RODO-2510 file (C-alpha; in nm, 4 decimals, decimal comma):
residues 452
     n   res          X          Y          Z
     1     m    -0,0171    -0,0259     0,0001
     2     a     0,1306     0,3702    -0,0941
     3     d     0,1939     0,5847     0,1711
     4     t     0,0351     0,8806     0,0106
     5     t     0,1361     1,1467     0,2785
     6     h     0,3929     1,3746     0,1300
     7     s     0,6095     1,6782     0,1656
     8     q     0,8372     1,8298    -0,0617
     9     q     1,1970     1,7372     0,0065
    10     p     1,5368     1,9796     0,0106
    11     d     1,6904     1,7589    -0,2649
    12     a     1,3954     1,6843    -0,4826
    13     w     1,4197     1,6910    -0,8583
    14     t     1,2213     1,9759    -1,0165
    15     a     1,0678     1,8900    -1,3449
    16     p     1,2135     2,1201    -1,6139
    17     v     0,9350     2,2645    -1,8115
    18     a     0,9253     2,2676    -2,2129
    19     v     0,9136     2,6408    -2,3307
    20     g     0,8458     2,5306    -2,6744
    21     p     0,7714     2,2393    -2,9147
    22     l     1,0515     1,9830    -2,9100
    23     q     1,2755     1,8260    -3,1522
    24     g     1,3475     1,5115    -2,9737
    25     d     1,5953     1,2434    -3,0773
    26     v     1,6165     0,9325    -2,8492
    27     a     1,8207     0,6301    -2,8326
    28     l     1,6822     0,4321    -2,5037
    29     p     1,9059     0,1566    -2,3402
    30     g     1,7699    -0,2048    -2,3767
    31     s     1,4586    -0,3623    -2,2362
    32     k     1,4470    -0,4950    -1,8862
    33     s     1,1937    -0,7637    -1,9390
    34     l     1,3906    -0,8937    -2,2303
    35     t     1,7517    -0,8614    -2,0606
    36     n     1,6345    -1,0554    -1,7469
    37     r     1,4568    -1,3324    -1,9538
    38     e     1,7555    -1,4006    -2,1673
    39     l     1,9628    -1,3979    -1,8417
    40     v     1,7706    -1,6560    -1,6880
    41     l     1,7269    -1,8681    -2,0222
    42     a     2,1077    -1,8164    -2,0969
    43     a     2,2034    -1,9835    -1,7266
    44     l     2,0028    -2,2761    -1,8224
    45     a     2,1273    -2,3387    -2,1930
    46     d     2,3022    -2,6076    -2,2851
    47     g     2,6351    -2,3540    -2,3751
    48     p     2,7704    -2,0199    -2,3133
    49     s     2,5576    -1,7186    -2,4607
    50     t     2,6238    -1,3671    -2,5598
    51     i     2,3886    -1,1053    -2,4845
    52     h     2,4176    -0,8053    -2,7092
    53     l     2,3144    -0,4303    -2,5998
    54     p     2,1782    -0,5554    -2,2535
    55     l     2,0251    -0,3235    -2,0026
    56     y     2,2217    -0,1942    -1,7265
    57     s     2,0022    -0,0904    -1,4523
    58     r     1,9129    -0,1753    -1,0623
    59     d     1,6931    -0,4513    -1,1884
    60     s     1,9233    -0,6094    -1,4301
    61     t     2,2204    -0,5990    -1,2025
    62     l     2,0348    -0,7803    -0,9380
    63     m     1,9561    -1,0688    -1,1574
    64     i     2,3285    -1,0875    -1,2983
    65     e     2,4313    -1,1015    -0,9402
    66     a     2,1837    -1,3314    -0,8414
    67     l     2,2775    -1,5824    -1,0713
    68     r     2,6526    -1,5483    -1,0458
    69     a     2,5992    -1,6206    -0,6562
    70     l     2,4183    -1,9496    -0,7833
    71     g     2,7566    -2,0395    -0,9783
    72     v     2,6659    -1,9163    -1,3331
    73     g     2,9292    -1,7451    -1,5132
    74     i     2,8550    -1,3811    -1,6354
    75     d     3,1238    -1,1594    -1,7911
    76     q     3,1293    -0,8364    -1,9507
    77     v     3,2961    -0,8628    -2,3088
    78     t     3,3781    -0,6603    -2,6076
    79     p     3,1399    -0,6985    -2,9082
    80     d     3,2749    -0,8865    -3,1873
    81     d     3,3686    -0,7125    -3,5237
    82     g     3,0805    -0,5665    -3,7065
    83     a     2,8257    -0,6114    -3,3853
    84     t     2,6711    -0,3068    -3,2741
    85     p     2,8304    -0,1283    -2,9767
    86     n     2,6002    -0,0593    -2,6956
    87     p     2,6680     0,3076    -2,5969
    88     y     2,5308     0,2202    -2,2026
    89     g     2,7918    -0,0808    -2,1540
    90     p     2,9264    -0,3771    -2,2818
    91     d     2,7662    -0,6961    -2,4228
    92     l     2,7507    -1,0133    -2,1367
    93     r     2,8823    -1,3342    -2,2094
    94     v     2,6778    -1,5884    -1,9914
    95     t     2,8282    -1,9691    -1,9433
    96     p     2,6064    -2,2005    -1,7508
    97     a     2,7394    -2,4082    -1,4780
    98     p     2,6248    -2,6792    -1,1893
    99     m     2,4070    -2,4255    -0,9684
   100     h     2,4775    -2,4374    -0,6015
   101     g     2,3087    -2,2859    -0,2791
   102     d     2,4244    -2,1388     0,0351
   103     v     2,3163    -1,8267    -0,0932
   104     r     2,0848    -1,5098    -0,0355
   105     i     1,9191    -1,3841    -0,3475
   106     d     1,8923    -1,0005    -0,3199
   107     c     1,5923    -0,9073    -0,5145
   108     g     1,5792    -0,5193    -0,4350
   109     l     1,2588    -0,4309    -0,5583
   110     a     1,2592    -0,6326    -0,9221
   111     g     0,9493    -0,8281    -0,9793
   112     t     1,1301    -1,0129    -1,2452
   113     v     1,4044    -1,1271    -0,9748
   114     m     1,1876    -1,2323    -0,7228
   115     r     0,9402    -1,4150    -0,9525
   116     f     1,2002    -1,5398    -1,2214
   117     l     1,4833    -1,6695    -0,9665
   118     p     1,3104    -1,9049    -0,7247
   119     p     1,1991    -2,1536    -0,9713
   120     l     1,5549    -2,1662    -1,1256
   121     a     1,7154    -2,1407    -0,7638
   122     a     1,5459    -2,4730    -0,6761
   123     l     1,7359    -2,6345    -0,9399
   124     a     2,0377    -2,5713    -0,7173
   125     t     2,1709    -2,7671    -0,4837
   126     g     2,1662    -2,6401    -0,1133
   127     p     1,9749    -2,3866     0,0732
   128     v     1,8436    -2,0604    -0,0622
   129     v     1,7253    -1,7356     0,0814
   130     v     1,5096    -1,4976    -0,1071
   131     d     1,4648    -1,1499     0,0285
   132     g     1,4724    -0,7671    -0,0790
   133     d     1,3754    -0,4159    -0,0231
   134     e     1,1615    -0,3236     0,2463
   135     a     0,8851    -0,2520    -0,0006
   136     a     0,9359    -0,5579    -0,1960
   137     r     0,8391    -0,7306     0,1047
   138     r     0,4588    -0,5663     0,0373
   139     r     0,4531    -0,7363    -0,2880
   140     p     0,2715    -1,0241    -0,3691
   141     m     0,4444    -1,3759    -0,3940
   142     r     0,1825    -1,6390    -0,2485
   143     p     0,1469    -1,7796    -0,5968
   144     v     0,5466    -1,8414    -0,6498
   145     i     0,5368    -2,0254    -0,2935
   146     d     0,2740    -2,2046    -0,3377
   147     a     0,3929    -2,3509    -0,6928
   148     l     0,7395    -2,4384    -0,5217
   149     v     0,5478    -2,6425    -0,2653
   150     a     0,3414    -2,7965    -0,5157
   151     l     0,6241    -2,8868    -0,7233
   152     g     0,7726    -3,0713    -0,3955
   153     i     1,0404    -2,8065    -0,2552
   154     d     1,0041    -2,7356     0,1087
   155     v     0,9673    -2,3720     0,1503
   156     t     1,0066    -2,2130     0,4836
   157     d     0,8164    -1,8503     0,5353
   158     d     0,6163    -1,6421     0,7711
   159     g     0,2975    -1,7828     0,6141
   160     d     0,1999    -1,4411     0,4850
   161     g     0,2937    -1,5175     0,1097
   162     s     0,5287    -1,2536     0,0704
   163     l     0,9567    -1,2297     0,1207
   164     p     1,1292    -1,2943     0,2532
   165     f     1,1227    -1,7199     0,2414
   166     a     1,3841    -1,9764     0,2237
   167     f     1,4130    -2,3628     0,0849
   168     t     1,6531    -2,6021     0,0040
   169     g     1,7414    -2,6892    -0,3463
   170     s     1,7924    -3,0616    -0,4388
   171     g     1,9416    -3,0153    -0,7706
   172     s     1,6231    -3,1059    -0,9763
   173     v     1,2784    -3,0339    -0,9756
   174     r     0,9723    -3,2758    -1,0532
   175     g     0,7344    -3,0444    -1,2328
   176     g     0,4349    -3,1964    -1,4207
   177     a     0,0847    -3,0395    -1,3697
   178     l     0,0183    -2,7434    -1,1785
   179     s    -0,2385    -2,4730    -1,1432
   180     i    -0,1884    -2,1157    -1,0013
   181     d    -0,3910    -1,8153    -0,9612
   182     a    -0,1815    -1,5309    -1,1623
   183     s    -0,4447    -1,2584    -1,1276
   184     a    -0,1884    -1,0199    -0,9559
   185     s     0,1171    -1,0317    -1,2188
   186     s     0,1940    -1,2133    -1,5402
   187     q     0,5319    -1,2742    -1,3768
   188     f     0,4174    -1,5529    -1,1928
   189     v     0,3820    -1,7322    -1,5367
   190     s     0,6741    -1,6155    -1,6904
   191     g     0,8948    -1,7023    -1,3719
   192     l     0,7646    -2,0882    -1,4105
   193     l     0,7708    -2,1320    -1,7831
   194     l     1,1364    -1,9757    -1,7870
   195     s     1,2545    -2,2530    -1,5547
   196     a     1,0332    -2,5373    -1,6866
   197     p     1,2522    -2,7251    -1,9568
   198     r     1,5038    -2,7907    -1,7023
   199     f     1,2345    -2,9992    -1,4788
   200     d     1,2202    -3,3632    -1,4970
   201     e     0,8873    -3,3867    -1,6513
   202     g     0,8651    -3,0026    -1,7782
   203     l     0,5472    -2,8323    -1,6809
   204     h     0,1957    -2,7848    -1,7719
   205     l     0,0720    -2,4920    -1,6364
   206     t    -0,2782    -2,3595    -1,6013
   207     h    -0,3824    -2,0130    -1,4428
   208     a    -0,6898    -2,0518    -1,2300
   209     g    -0,7487    -1,7004    -1,1434
   210     d    -1,0556    -1,4875    -1,3128
   211     r    -0,8306    -1,2582    -1,5291
   212     l    -0,4641    -1,2820    -1,6499
   213     p    -0,2864    -0,9178    -1,6831
   214     s    -0,0068    -0,8466    -1,9438
   215     i    -0,0566    -1,1520    -2,1336
   216     p     0,1721    -0,9827    -2,3805
   217     h     0,4838    -1,0240    -2,1005
   218     i     0,3843    -1,4487    -2,1155
   219     d     0,3645    -1,4194    -2,4970
   220     m     0,7338    -1,2964    -2,5045
   221     t     0,8543    -1,5828    -2,2558
   222     v     0,6921    -1,8420    -2,4814
   223     a     0,8673    -1,6602    -2,7766
   224     a     1,2116    -1,6835    -2,6235
   225     l     1,1843    -2,0171    -2,4998
   226     r     1,0896    -2,1190    -2,8574
   227     a     1,3638    -1,9034    -2,9871
   228     r     1,6015    -2,1273    -2,7964
   229     g     1,4275    -2,4454    -2,9117
   230     v     1,2076    -2,5347    -2,6393
   231     r     0,8764    -2,6994    -2,7123
   232     v     0,5733    -2,4785    -2,5909
   233     d     0,2090    -2,5666    -2,6392
   234     q    -0,0878    -2,3734    -2,5560
   235     p    -0,3869    -2,5847    -2,5796
   236     a    -0,6200    -2,2960    -2,4469
   237     v    -0,6413    -1,9602    -2,3201
   238     g    -0,4510    -1,9599    -1,9804
   239     e    -0,2978    -2,2996    -2,0424
   240     w     0,0615    -2,3612    -2,1162
   241     v     0,2430    -2,7141    -2,1646
   242     v     0,6259    -2,6878    -2,1723
   243     h     0,8176    -3,0042    -2,2828
   244     p     1,1359    -3,1088    -2,0674
   245     g     1,4510    -3,0662    -2,2788
   246     p     1,7620    -2,8564    -2,3559
   247     i     1,7578    -2,4894    -2,3760
   248     a     1,9966    -2,3516    -2,6766
   249     a     2,2638    -2,1614    -2,6239
   250     r     2,2224    -1,8641    -2,8504
   251     d     2,3376    -1,4968    -2,9051
   252     v     2,0786    -1,2618    -2,8716
   253     t     2,0377    -0,8547    -2,9140
   254     i     1,8374    -0,6860    -2,6603
   255     e     1,5574    -0,4308    -2,8239
   256     p     1,5146    -0,0825    -2,6546
   257     d     1,2731    -0,0616    -2,3543
   258     l     0,9353     0,0487    -2,5269
   259     s     0,7658     0,0767    -2,1881
   260     n     1,0595     0,3218    -2,1001
   261     a     0,9675     0,5150    -2,4103
   262     a     0,6337     0,6099    -2,3144
   263     p     0,7030     0,9495    -2,1276
   264     f     0,9285     1,0433    -2,3863
   265     a     0,6801     0,9521    -2,6642
   266     i     0,3910     1,1499    -2,4531
   267     a     0,5923     1,4508    -2,4374
   268     a     0,5313     1,5181    -2,7842
   269     l     0,1481     1,5306    -2,7229
   270     v     0,2299     1,7580    -2,3842
   271     a     0,5068     1,9869    -2,4984
   272     g     0,4060     1,9789    -2,8883
   273     g     0,6489     1,9191    -3,1699
   274     t     0,8214     1,5884    -3,2668
   275     v     0,9942     1,2888    -3,0537
   276     r     1,1935     1,0220    -3,2743
   277     i     1,2657     0,7105    -3,0787
   278     r     1,5568     0,5215    -3,2209
   279     t     1,5493     0,1628    -3,3280
   280     w     1,1618     0,1078    -3,2792
   281     p     1,1181    -0,2897    -3,3833
   282     t     0,8982    -0,3566    -3,6745
   283     a     0,7864    -0,6491    -3,4701
   284     t     0,8120    -0,7274    -3,1128
   285     t     0,6436    -0,8762    -2,7786
   286     q     0,6913    -0,5837    -2,5923
   287     v     0,3877    -0,3959    -2,4747
   288     g     0,5395    -0,0663    -2,5373
   289     a     0,4589    -0,1191    -2,9026
   290     d     0,0892    -0,0225    -2,8314
   291     l     0,2294     0,3303    -2,7736
   292     e     0,1800     0,3503    -3,1753
   293     t    -0,1767     0,2976    -3,1333
   294     l    -0,2679     0,4345    -2,8149
   295     l    -0,1407     0,7814    -2,8472
   296     p    -0,3196     0,8543    -3,1437
   297     l    -0,6451     0,8351    -2,9457
   298     w    -0,4994     1,1467    -2,7707
   299     g    -0,4396     1,3041    -3,1011
   300     a    -0,0643     1,2194    -3,1856
   301     t     0,0576     1,1472    -3,5338
   302     v     0,2666     0,8710    -3,5439
   303     r     0,4784     0,7505    -3,8285
   304     r     0,8014     0,5227    -3,9174
   305     d     1,0901     0,6671    -4,0429
   306     g     1,3480     0,3997    -4,1566
   307     d     1,4452     0,2054    -3,8014
   308     d     1,2988     0,4639    -3,6158
   309     l     0,8968     0,5772    -3,4732
   310     v     0,8488     0,9098    -3,4572
   311     f     0,5575     1,0701    -3,2363
   312     d     0,4333     1,4270    -3,3424
   313     g     0,2340     1,6036    -3,0977
   314     g     0,1498     1,9209    -3,3361
   315     v     0,1334     2,2529    -3,1104
   316     g     0,0903     2,0203    -2,8334
   317     i    -0,0844     2,0922    -2,4876
   318     r     0,1517     2,3487    -2,4451
   319     g     0,0474     2,5138    -2,7422
   320     g    -0,3279     2,5065    -2,7094
   321     a    -0,3944     2,1616    -2,9039
   322     s    -0,6968     2,0010    -2,7911
   323     c    -0,6477     1,6562    -2,6068
   324     p    -0,9519     1,4781    -2,5517
   325     g    -0,9652     1,1973    -2,2728
   326     v    -1,0445     0,8645    -2,3416
   327     d    -1,1969     0,5429    -2,2013
   328     l    -0,9344     0,2742    -2,2075
   329     d    -0,8804    -0,0718    -2,1110
   330     l    -0,5071    -0,1222    -2,0453
   331     t    -0,5492    -0,5086    -1,9439
   332     r    -0,2570    -0,5482    -2,1792
   333     g    -0,0160    -0,3147    -2,0877
   334     g    -0,0644    -0,1968    -1,7287
   335     e     0,2827    -0,0747    -1,7033
   336     l     0,1949     0,2151    -1,9361
   337     a    -0,0750     0,3186    -1,6803
   338     p     0,1481     0,5858    -1,5053
   339     a     0,2727     0,7968    -1,7832
   340     l    -0,0724     0,7802    -1,9538
   341     v    -0,2396     0,8598    -1,6673
   342     a    -0,0197     1,1859    -1,6408
   343     l    -0,1201     1,2615    -2,0294
   344     a    -0,4915     1,2198    -1,8892
   345     a    -0,4492     1,4586    -1,6113
   346     l    -0,3382     1,7260    -1,8688
   347     a    -0,6243     1,6589    -2,1284
   348     d    -0,9293     1,8616    -2,2051
   349     t    -1,2188     1,5775    -2,0988
   350     p    -1,2291     1,2829    -1,8405
   351     s    -1,0701     0,9771    -1,9034
   352     t    -1,1376     0,6464    -1,7699
   353     i    -0,8425     0,3643    -1,7574
   354     t    -0,9041     0,0490    -1,6130
   355     g    -0,7652    -0,3016    -1,6505
   356     i    -0,5142    -0,1878    -1,3904
   357     g    -0,6363    -0,3028    -1,0627
   358     h    -0,3327    -0,5575    -1,0325
   359     l    -0,1086    -0,2455    -1,0250
   360     r    -0,1906    -0,2053    -0,6391
   361     g     0,0743    -0,4935    -0,6077
   362     h     0,3392    -0,3458    -0,8089
   363     e     0,6349    -0,1418    -0,6908
   364     t     0,3788     0,0511    -0,4736
   365     d     0,0188     0,0746    -0,5029
   366     r    -0,0067     0,2805    -0,8448
   367     l    -0,3783     0,3601    -0,8251
   368     a    -0,3604     0,5268    -0,4830
   369     a    -0,0056     0,6766    -0,5795
   370     l    -0,0909     0,8527    -0,8830
   371     a    -0,4530     0,9644    -0,7272
   372     a    -0,2634     1,1100    -0,4701
   373     d     0,0065     1,2789    -0,6707
   374     v    -0,2417     1,4230    -0,9108
   375     t    -0,4781     1,5573    -0,6748
   376     r    -0,1988     1,6760    -0,4493
   377     t    -0,1151     1,9254    -0,7811
   378     g    -0,4769     2,0380    -0,8452
   379     g    -0,6210     1,7453    -1,0126
   380     s    -0,9064     1,4806    -0,9265
   381     v    -0,8934     1,1038    -0,9704
   382     q    -1,1377     0,8523    -0,8637
   383     v    -0,9626     0,5104    -0,7692
   384     l    -1,2212     0,2711    -0,8980
   385     d    -1,1993    -0,1232    -0,8314
   386     d    -1,0122    -0,1959    -1,1348
   387     g    -0,8756     0,1407    -1,2647
   388     l    -0,9062     0,4963    -1,2301
   389     r    -1,1017     0,7905    -1,3569
   390     i    -0,9447     1,1081    -1,4185
   391     e    -1,1092     1,4468    -1,4402
   392     p    -0,8700     1,7298    -1,5678
   393     a    -0,8079     2,0287    -1,3754
   394     p    -0,5582     2,3179    -1,3761
   395     l    -0,2399     2,1746    -1,1933
   396     h    -0,0239     2,3612    -1,0161
   397     g     0,3550     2,2609    -0,8699
   398     g     0,4157     2,0937    -0,5759
   399     g     0,5827     1,7832    -0,4397
   400     w     0,5606     1,4538    -0,6216
   401     a     0,6116     1,1416    -0,4564
   402     a     0,8004     0,8782    -0,6361
   403     y     0,7211     0,5953    -0,3397
   404     e     1,0579     0,4158    -0,4825
   405     d     0,8673     0,3543    -0,8445
   406     h     1,0622     0,4519    -1,1380
   407     r     0,7339     0,4596    -1,3326
   408     m     0,5514     0,6982    -1,0611
   409     a     0,9078     0,9342    -1,0946
   410     t     0,8800     0,9825    -1,4625
   411     a     0,4999     1,0174    -1,4558
   412     g     0,6149     1,3557    -1,2472
   413     a     0,8517     1,4482    -1,5400
   414     v     0,5609     1,4100    -1,7860
   415     v     0,3420     1,6525    -1,5915
   416     g     0,6081     1,8763    -1,5391
   417     l     0,6662     1,9759    -1,8569
   418     v     0,3944     2,2409    -1,8727
   419     t     0,3352     2,2548    -1,4842
   420     p     0,6067     2,4573    -1,3315
   421     g     0,7450     2,3661    -0,9654
   422     i     0,6870     1,9980    -1,0211
   423     a     0,9154     1,8764    -0,7455
   424     v     0,9875     1,4642    -0,7677
   425     d     1,1136     1,3437    -0,4296
   426     d     1,3249     1,0555    -0,5717
   427     i     1,4230     1,0581    -0,9406
   428     g     1,6805     0,8175    -0,8664
   429     s     1,4188     0,5610    -0,8496
   430     t     1,4480     0,5643    -1,2431
   431     a     1,7481     0,3619    -1,2125
   432     k     1,5574     0,0603    -1,1582
   433     t     1,5078     0,0098    -1,5237
   434     l     1,6620     0,3742    -1,6766
   435     p     1,9446     0,4856    -1,4886
   436     q     2,0194     0,7503    -1,7735
   437     f     1,6621     0,8995    -1,7126
   438     p     1,7463     1,2599    -1,5708
   439     e     1,9670     1,3093    -1,8444
   440     l     1,7876     1,2121    -2,1407
   441     w     1,5078     1,3933    -2,0340
   442     a     1,6978     1,7018    -1,9700
   443     d     1,8659     1,6692    -2,3238
   444     l     1,4876     1,6187    -2,4650
   445     v     1,3448     1,9314    -2,3058
   446     a     1,6301     2,1293    -2,3906
   447     t     1,5465     2,0996    -2,7598
   448     a     1,2526     2,3351    -2,6767
   449     r     1,4973     2,5734    -2,5553
   450     t     1,7451     2,5850    -2,8210
   451     g     1,5468     2,5105    -3,1153
   452     a     1,7583     2,2048    -3,1962
***
């Protein structure tokens, strides 16, 4: 639950205001979702893999450190001749090895680490403790714990379905038929599927809940498995069969993080002008690709220019452009909600964004946090059972709480483009998936100042 009380901190980051239309050109680091999936698969593969253009952030570093602690070799390497250099860091060479316990896995606040690593660590030999930040202990973990128990692993926990917990791996996991409720996060499904080829009987996984959010993230997991030669069947919606067998070693190139593109693309609608996102894939399993069809609902024009995608906001909200509210079901991509709520708070008419009730269990309760931040700065937000109703109103400067949540911090930056005095208390939280955010954002806003 988000603590929605907040006072402006003296060292808060004041969001820069755009004084004219943007002419932005943004090259984003790699996808966190893809990087951490490929790290897990490479660790379980039948030979070494090289990951080109990986993300370097807190979430990916926590994944790397956890895998190394389990015995996996992960080394930074210089790209081979002809490979695209990564301006954000070297490539990674992952060398599988027999995994051992006697480790404590620090999940930080990374959902991919706390949900992906326990099934993998169960394949190690020896005791494993899984823990993370204080805020991580409020995130739901019951489906992971119950799944491990159902798979024959003796788990010790406090009984509240959260971190910390411990177990002792025997070097193998039986696998077989398993039913879980993944209503709170698709990561519960992905975490089990990623390690399932190494289970003795594979895995026949069935989702037993009423709804399943963020299905594209599960599609991403299935595609990554199949690309490494794993047979995955999907006999029905909410049902997956992963056959046991080897996971092929493979060199992969990580796409830019399209969810992290959301505030930059939305900036074109808010400040006006254009924002070019470099190397936008033509086909992808990333849910951020939905921005191409979502932002035109608010009035953006989107076009492809070679390898890039260009978002054009015309004169923008700053310049007086009409920006209608929308009614939107974001079940597919709830992680886009904070940036879109920021946009909706600046629109002309009300918006209702649903399909995001599961965001209560993310880095913070994003529904409560968004309502508190927008209300604190003069807006009006009603929290619904499964979403938010945003009533636009003139906004004013003030404290914007990040709640240790990277997407809350970047939502504040969006509002601050046209609202002087928005002070984000913890812009450093963006290091979770995009450590360069403050610099990239300042460079983007500076294109309005300089006309560059």
